[in-house]
C-alpha positions in Angstrom: -20.6 3.2 16.0 -22.5 0.1 14.9 -21.7 -2.3 12.1 -24.0 -0.5 9.7 -22.2 2.8 10.0 -21.7 4.3 6.5 -19.1 6.8 5.4 -18.8 8.9 2.3 -16.4 11.5 0.8 -18.5 14.2 2.3 -17.4 13.1 5.8 -13.9 14.3 5.0 -14.7 17.9 4.1 -11.8 19.5 2.2 -9.8 16.3 2.0 -12.0 15.0 -0.8 -12.4 16.1 -4.3 -15.2 18.4 -5.4 -18.5 17.2 -6.8 -17.4 18.1 -10.3 -14.1 16.2 -10.1 -13.5 13.6 -12.8 -14.0 9.9 -12.1 -10.4 9.3 -13.4 -8.7 11.4 -10.8 -6.5 8.5 -10.0 -5.6 5.2 -11.6 -5.6 2.0 -9.5 -2.2 0.4 -9.0 -2.0 -3.1 -10.6 -1.7 -5.6 -7.8 -2.9 -9.0 -6.7 -5.9 -7.5 -5.0 -6.9 -5.5 -8.1 -7.0 -8.6 -10.3 -9.2 -10.5 -7.9 -12.8 -11.0 -8.8 -15.4 -8.8 -7.0 -17.6 -10.5 -4.5 -21.3 -9.5 -4.3 -20.4 -6.5 -6.5 -23.1 -4.8 -8.5 -22.2 -3.1 -11.7 -20.3 0.1 -10.9 -22.7 3.0 -10.9 -22.2 5.8 -13.3 -20.7 8.9 -11.6 -23.0 11.8 -11.4 -21.6 15.3 -11.5 -24.0 16.5 -8.9 -23.7 13.6 -6.5 -20.1 12.4 -6.0 -20.3 10.2 -3.0 -18.0 7.2 -2.3 -20.0 5.0 0.1 -18.2 2.4 2.1 -18.6 0.4 5.3 -16.1 -0.3 8.0 -16.2 -4.0 9.0 -14.9 -5.7 12.1 -13.3 -9.2 12.0 -16.6 -10.7 13.3 -18.5 -9.0 10.5 -16.1 -10.2 7.9 -16.5 -13.8 9.2 -20.3 -13.4 9.1 -20.0 -12.2 5.5 -18.0 -15.3 4.6 -20.6 -17.6 6.2 -23.4 -15.8 4.3 -21.6 -16.5 1.0 -20.9 -20.1 2.0 -24.6 -20.7 2.9 -25.7 -19.2 -0.4 -23.4 -21.5 -2.4 -24.2 -24.4 -0.2 -27.9 -24.0 -0.9 -27.0 -25.1 -4.5 -24.2 -27.6 -3.9 -25.7 -29.3 -0.9 -22.3 -30.2 0.7 -20.6 -29.5 3.9 -19.7 -25.8 4.7 -16.0 -26.7 5.1 -15.8 -28.2 1.6 -17.7 -25.3 0.2 -15.1 -22.9 1.7 -12.3 -24.7 -0.1 -14.1 -24.6 -3.4 -14.8 -20.9 -2.9 -11.1 -20.3 -2.2 -10.2 -22.1 -5.4 -12.5 -19.8 -7.4 -11.3 -16.7 -5.4 -14.8 -16.4 -3.8 -16.4 -15.7 -7.2 -19.8 -17.4 -7.0 -20.7 -16.8 -10.6 -17.6 -18.6 -11.9 -18.1 -21.4 -9.3 -21.6 -22.1 -10.4 -20.6 -21.9 -14.1 -18.0 -24.5 -13.7 -20.2 -26.7 -11.5 -22.8 -27.1 -14.2 -20.3 -27.1 -17.1 -18.1 -30.0 -16.1 -18.6 -33.4 -14.4 -18.8 -33.5 -10.5 -15.6 -35.6 -10.3 -13.6 -33.1 -12.4 -15.1 -30.1 -10.5 -14.0 -31.4 -7.1 -10.7 -32.6 -8.5 -9.8 -29.1 -9.7 -10.7 -27.7 -6.2 -8.4 -30.4 -4.6 -11.2 -32.0 -2.5 -12.6 -35.5 -2.4 -15.9 -35.8 -4.2 -18.3 -35.8 -1.3 -20.9 -37.6 -3.3 -18.6 -40.5 -3.9 -17.2 -40.7 -0.4 -18.9 -42.8 2.3 -20.5 -40.6 5.0 -19.0 -42.9 7.6 -15.5 -41.7 6.9 -13.9 -40.4 10.0 -10.8 -38.4 10.9 -10.1 -40.8 13.7 -9.2 -44.3 12.8 -10.5 -47.1 15.0 -8.1 -48.5 17.5 -6.2 -51.6 16.4 -7.9 -54.8 17.8 -5.8 -57.2 19.7 -3.6 -59.3 17.4 -4.1 -57.0 14.4 -1.2 -55.5 12.4 0.5 -52.6 14.1 -0.4 -49.1 12.8 2.7 -47.2 11.6 2.7 -43.4 11.0 3.8 -42.6 7.4 5.8 -39.6 8.7 7.7 -40.7 11.8 7.3 -44.5 11.2 6.5 -45.0 14.8 3.9 -47.5 16.1 0.7 -45.8 17.1 -2.5 -46.7 18.8 -4.5 -44.7 16.3 -3.9 -42.8 13.1 -5.8 -39.7 11.9 -6.3 -38.5 8.4 -8.4 -36.8 5.7 -11.1 -38.2 3.4 -8.3 -39.0 0.9 -7.5 -42.0 3.2 -3.9 -41.0 4.1 -3.4 -41.3 7.9 -0.7 -40.2 10.3 -0.2 -40.0 14.0 -1.7 -37.1 16.0 1.8 -35.7 17.0 3.0 -35.5 13.4 -0.3 -33.9 12.3 0.0 -31.3 15.0 3.6 -30.4 14.1 2.9 -30.4 10.4 -0.1 -28.0 10.7 1.7 -25.7 13.1 4.7 -25.4 10.8 2.6 -24.7 7.8 0.4 -22.1 9.5 2.8 -20.3 11.9 6.1 -20.7 10.1 5.1 -20.6 6.4 1.9 -18.5 6.8 -0.3 -20.9 4.8 -4.0 -21.1 5.5 -6.4 -22.4 2.8 -3.6 -24.0 0.7 -2.4 -26.6 3.2 -2.5 -30.0 1.6 -2.3 -33.6 2.9 1.3 -34.4 3.9 1.2 -37.6 1.8 3.5 -37.5 -1.2 1.7 -36.6 -4.4 -1.6 -36.0 -2.6 -3.1 -32.6 -3.3 -6.2 -32.9 -1.2 -6.6 -29.7 0.9 -7.1 -29.7 4.7 -10.6 -28.4 5.5 -11.4 -26.1 8.4 -13.1 -28.7 10.6 -10.3 -31.2 10.0 -7.7 -28.5 10.8 -9.3 -27.7 14.2 -9.4 -31.3 15.2 -5.9 -32.2 14.0 -4.0 -29.1 15.1 -5.4 -29.3 18.7 -3.8 -26.0 19.6 -5.9 -22.8 20.2 -3.1 -20.5 19.1 -2.4 -22.3 15.9 -6.2 -22.5 15.2 -6.6 -18.8 15.8 -3.7 -18.0 13.4 -5.2 -20.4 10.8 -8.6 -18.7 11.0 -7.0 -15.3 10.7 -5.2 -16.4 7.5 -8.5 -17.7 6.1 -10.0 -14.2 6.7 -7.0 -12.5 5.1 -7.5 -14.6 2.0 -11.1 -13.7 1.8 -10.4 -10.0 2.0 -7.5 -10.2 -0.4 -9.6 -12.0 -3.0 -12.2 -9.2 -3.0 -11.3 -6.1 -4.9 -14.2 -4.3 -3.0 -12.5 -4.9 0.3 -9.2 -3.7 1.8 -7.7 -4.1 5.2 -6.9 -0.9 7.1 -3.1 -0.6 6.9 -2.8 1.0 10.4 -0.7 -1.0 12.8 -2.7 -3.4 15.0 -6.0 -2.4 13.3 -8.2 -5.4 12.5 -10.9 -3.5 10.5 -11.5 -3.7 6.8 -13.2 -1.4 4.4 -15.9 -2.6 2.0 -17.0 -0.3 -0.8 -19.7 -0.6 -3.5 -17.1 -0.3 -6.3 -13.3 0.0 -6.6 -12.1 3.5 -6.8 -8.9 5.3 -5.6 -10.6 7.5 -3.0 -10.0 8.5 0.5 -11.5 6.3 3.2 -11.3 6.6 6.9 -11.2 3.6 9.2 -12.9 3.5 12.6 -9.4 3.7 14.1 -9.0 7.1 12.6 -6.5 6.2 9.9 -7.2 7.7 6.4 -5.9 5.9 3.4 -6.4 5.4 -0.3 -8.9 2.6 -1.2 -7.2 2.0 -4.5 -3.6 1.3 -3.3 -3.7 1.2 0.5 -1.1 4.0 0.9 -1.9 7.1 3.0 -4.3 9.4 1.1 -2.1 11.0 -1.5 -4.0 13.5 -3.5 -3.0 15.1 -5.9 -0.7 12.4 -7.2 -2.2 9.2 -8.7 -1.6 5.7 -7.3 0.4 4.8 -10.4 2.9 7.7 -10.1 3.1 7.3 -6.4 4.0 3.6 -6.7 6.7 4.5 -9.3 8.0 7.2 -7.0 8.3 5.0 -4.0 10.0 2.3 -6.0 12.5 4.8 -7.4 13.2 6.2 -3.9 13.8 2.7 -2.5 16.3 2.1 -5.3 18.0 5.5 -5.6 17.5 7.8 -2.7 20.3 6.4 -0.6 22.9 6.6 -3.4 21.8 9.5 -5.6 23.2 12.1 -3.3 26.5 10.3 -3.1 26.6 9.7 -6.9 26.0 13.4 -7.5 29.1 14.4 -5.5 31.6 11.5 -6.1 31.2 10.4 -9.7 31.4 11.9 -13.2 30.6 10.6 -16.7 33.0 9.8 -19.4 32.9 12.8 -21.9 32.8 10.3 -24.8 30.5 7.5 -23.8 28.8 8.9 -20.7 29.6 5.8 -18.5 29.6 6.8 -14.8 33.1 6.7 -13.3 34.3 6.9 -9.7 37.7 8.4 -8.9 39.6 6.1 -6.6 43.0 7.8 -6.5 44.7 11.1 -6.5 45.7 11.1 -10.2 43.5 13.2 -12.4 44.4 11.2 -15.6 41.4 9.0 -16.2 41.0 6.2 -18.6 37.5 5.0 -19.3 37.0 1.3 -18.5 34.4 0.8 -21.2 36.1 -1.6 -23.6 34.5 0.1 -26.6 35.7 3.6 -25.4 39.0 3.7 -23.5 39.0 7.5 -23.7 41.8 9.3 -21.9 40.5 12.5 -20.2 41.2 14.9 -17.3 39.0 14.4 -14.2 39.1 18.1 -13.5 38.2 19.7 -16.8 36.8 16.6 -18.6 38.9 17.5 -21.6 41.1 15.2 -23.6 44.3 14.2 -21.6 46.6 14.5 -24.6 47.4 18.2 -24.4 47.8 18.2 -20.7 51.5 17.4 -20.9 52.3 20.3 -23.2 53.8 23.4 -21.9 51.3 25.6 -23.7 48.3 23.9 -22.2 47.0 24.8 -18.7 44.0 23.1 -17.1 43.7 25.8 -14.5 42.5 28.4 -16.9 38.8 28.6 -17.7 38.2 28.2 -21.4 34.8 28.7 -22.9 35.2 26.2 -25.8 37.5 23.6 -24.3 35.5 20.6 -23.3 32.2 22.4 -24.0 30.6 19.4 -25.7 31.7 17.1 -22.9 30.4 19.4 -20.3 27.0 19.6 -22.0 26.7 15.8 -21.9 27.8 15.9 -18.3 25.4 18.7 -17.5 22.5 16.9 -19.0 22.9 14.0 -16.6 23.6 16.2 -13.6 20.6 18.4 -14.3 18.5 15.3 -14.4 20.0 14.3 -11.1 19.5 17.8 -9.7 15.9 17.8 -10.7 15.2 14.6 -8.9 17.0 15.7 -5.8 15.0 19.0 -5.9 11.7 17.2 -5.6 12.9 14.4 -3.4 14.4 16.8 -0.8 11.2 18.8 -0.6 9.1 15.7 -0.4 11.1 14.3 2.5 11.3 17.7 4.2 7.5 17.9 4.4 7.3 14.2 5.5 9.7 15.0 8.4 7.8 18.1 9.3 4.5 16.3 9.2 5.9 13.7 11.6 7.2 16.4 14.0 4.0 18.4 13.8 2.0 15.3 14.9 3.8 15.8 18.2 2.0 19.2 18.5 -1.1 17.3 19.5 0.3 16.5 22.9 1.4 20.1 23.4 -2.0 21.4 22.2 -3.8 19.0 24.5 -1.9 20.4 27.5 -2.7 24.0 26.5 -6.3 23.1 25.9 -6.5 21.6 29.4 -5.1 24.9 30.9 -7.5 27.0 28.8 -10.5 25.1 30.1 -10.0 26.8 33.4 -11.5 29.9 31.8 -13.1 28.6 28.7 -15.5 25.7 28.0 -14.5 22.5 26.0 -16.1 23.7 22.7 -14.3 27.0 22.8 -10.8 25.5 23.0 -11.3 23.1 20.0 -9.9 25.6 17.6 -6.3 24.6 18.6 -6.8 20.9 17.7 -8.6 21.9 14.5 -5.6 24.1 13.6 -3.2 21.2 14.0 -5.5 19.0 11.9 -5.4 21.6 9.1 -1.6 21.8 9.4 -1.1 18.1 9.1 -3.5 17.9 6.1 -1.6 20.7 4.4 1.8 19.0 5.0 0.5 15.8 3.5 -0.9 17.5 0.5 2.4 19.5 0.0 4.4 16.3 0.3 2.5 14.5 -2.4 2.3 17.6 -4.6 6.0 17.4 -5.2 5.6 13.8 -6.4 2.9 15.1 -8.8 5.1 17.9 -10.0 8.1 15.7 -10.6 6.2 13.7 -13.3 4.6 16.8 -14.9 5.8 18.2 -18.2 6.5 21.9 -18.1 3.5 23.9 -19.5 1.4 26.8 -18.5 -0.8 24.7 -16.2 2.2 23.4 -14.4 3.3 27.0 -13.8 -0.1 27.8 -12.3 0.1 24.7 -10.2 3.5 25.7 -8.9 2.2 29.1 -8.0 -0.7 27.6 -6.0 1.8 25.2 -4.4 4.0 28.1 -3.4 1.1 30.1 -1.9 0.0 27.0 0.1 3.5 26.4 1.3 3.9 29.9 2.6 0.5 29.7 4.4 1.5 26.3 5.9 4.8 27.6 7.2 3.0 30.6 8.8 0.6 28.5 10.8 3.3 26.0 11.7 5.5 28.7 13.1 2.6 30.4 14.9 1.4 27.2 16.6 5.0 26.2 17.7 6.2 29.6 18.9 3.5 32.2 19.4 0.9 30.5 21.6 1.3 30.7 25.3 -1.2 30.2 28.1 -1.2 33.9 28.8 -2.1 35.1 25.3 -4.6 32.4 24.2 -7.5 34.9 24.0 -5.4 37.2 21.9 -4.2 34.6 19.4 -7.5 32.7 19.0 -8.7 34.8 16.1 -5.3 34.7 14.5 -5.2 30.9 14.6 -8.7 30.7 13.2 -7.8 33.1 10.3 -4.6 31.2 9.5 -6.5 27.9 9.6 -9.1 29.2 7.3 -6.6 30.6 4.9 -4.5 27.4 4.8 -7.6 25.3 4.1 -8.6 27.7 1.3 -5.1 27.6 -0.3 -5.2 23.8 -0.1 -8.5 23.6 -1.8 -7.4 26.0 -4.6 -4.5 23.7 -5.4 -6.6 20.5 -5.3 -9.5 21.9 -7.3 -7.0 23.1 -10.0 -5.5 19.6 -10.2 -9.0 18.0 -10.4 -10.0 20.3 -13.1 -6.7 19.5 -15.0 -7.5 15.8 -14.9 -11.0 16.5 -16.1 -9.9 18.7 -19.0 -6.7 16.7 -19.8 -4.3 19.6 -19.0 -1.6 17.4 -17.5 1.1 15.9 -19.6 3.2 13.3 -17.6 6.8 12.3 -18.1 7.0 8.5 -18.7 
């Protein structure tokens, strides 16, 4: 695959939305990347109901660096300054050429370069060097401004502040490796905000590993400043995706990882980026404790404050200063009659504590609703992780099958596992989608489609794990093909219904 390889939604088959899907299927998550200015971005084309392609390009690190150089050269053709200074100015304006040119012609050159934290190159002698001349015999000793040691030579930036080579090397290594700074490293002199340019960094750092890390940080900044580019989130992958406009759509990297271009998460149709972000945040905060809370706490029947029982006594006193209600932990009724001979807490009474139980039930039903969707979400997530292990088992069976069948004929097994994993992912995110939906007729239809897809997925999962042996491969091939086709069909029925709902505003979401 060469650098010009193009991809579109059609490359993903059933994993993408139909040609009639709405352009607002998902909402981009607000993030630093989304607020950055687009680089080389034409006006977003109008979506056509008949042609619904999302074209993007997979770029290597070398191609990203070449893209940076092209932009620097284009800006430099106007500014007529060194490329390293141009890079700093572009970073200041978040690689937005239009804003850069606007400011360049709007304000004075001195103010323009001051805002970008670089020395005005037109006011600086061209003979200025990073390396100070050695001190002549009998001249004053040169003292480093950091370590205060006598040095044969001092090195510095065009701002005129100079330090010894050892201090520069340590300073730049600390800023780059320890603090993760790249384009924002400034001169170490107090109250000096002049930034270290790329050429100066390479000479002063004098360490290949530190320089490599610095250049990677510069590349990261370039990608993060461009809303039309996103790094592939797969571990150890160094590719980035560049699209023609920003849209939460499925993209597939050259490494094989598929993710959402809008938020960077794994492709999560049918749930939107916004709701997924909220769901993940809620899980991080609540999932570890919600189960425990449901089983070990109750709410005060009067003020609904959550209370934990820390002793054997069932006489509870609400700790809320404005409440201080005395009640029974068991029945949630007032504690006052519990000491009377005529009152018995062991007998079920329809009216006693009914109002308190209603308030309690409201909270617990909300908790139960969350746990219902959360448990099914995590169950499909775990199943999806386990079923990825099927690939190794399937590869072994495919190798044995090739003794009697050719390579093309045995691909049905791998394709079946692909379909299974796609269905698991869709089911997992369908429960997030359902959690935020108000109950209406369309949600009932969605849940019916969800149920049918879940049944079909469990059938093919069980069949692939238990029914296939080397001896019956010929017999089960047609069954596997039928199950795969049916699962894919049920998945598309669910997704098409969701897309149609977005288009026709069927869905009412719970804020």
